[in-house]
N, C-alpha and C positions, 0 to 999 in steps of 0.2 A: 857617227859612225861605230863600231863595236868595237872597243880598245882590244887586241890581243898580244900587246906586250905582255912579259912579265918577268918581273926581278927571279934573279937566283935563289934569295932568301926570302923565307915569307913573312910579312909584317909582324913586328913581337904583339899588337892589337888585333890583329887579325882582319879579315876583309869586312870592313863596316860600311859597305856604300849602300848607300835606299837602293832600297827594289824600286824599279822602274815598273809604271804603272799602267794604265789605258790609254793616259795620252801620248806615251811613247811609243806603243806599239800602232795608234793611231796616225803615225806620224810618217811611217813606213811609206815609200815610195810605191812598193809595189803592193802595198794594201791599197793606197788611196787610187792607184789606178784600177783593180779589182771593183772596189767602191763605188769609183764613176760610171762604169761600164755597167754595172747592177742598175746601179741609178738611170742610166740614160736608158735602159731598157726598159725601167718600170715608167719613164718618162713616156716614150714612146708610145707603150702599151696603153699607158692611160690616155693621152692624146689621139691614138684610134681609136679608143673607146667613145669618149666624148664627140670625137666629129665626124667618124668615119661610121659609126654603127646607127 
């Protein structure tokens, strides 16, 4: 989850957190739900083409 807590003073070394990459973005539930829906639609379309046409 996103940490929104802040202290009153800034840290002397600055903010040296590692940047979050693509794997963090893919682990978010709304994106995973969206990708699952899109994948299901592709699967249904492929099965329709293979079995019914």
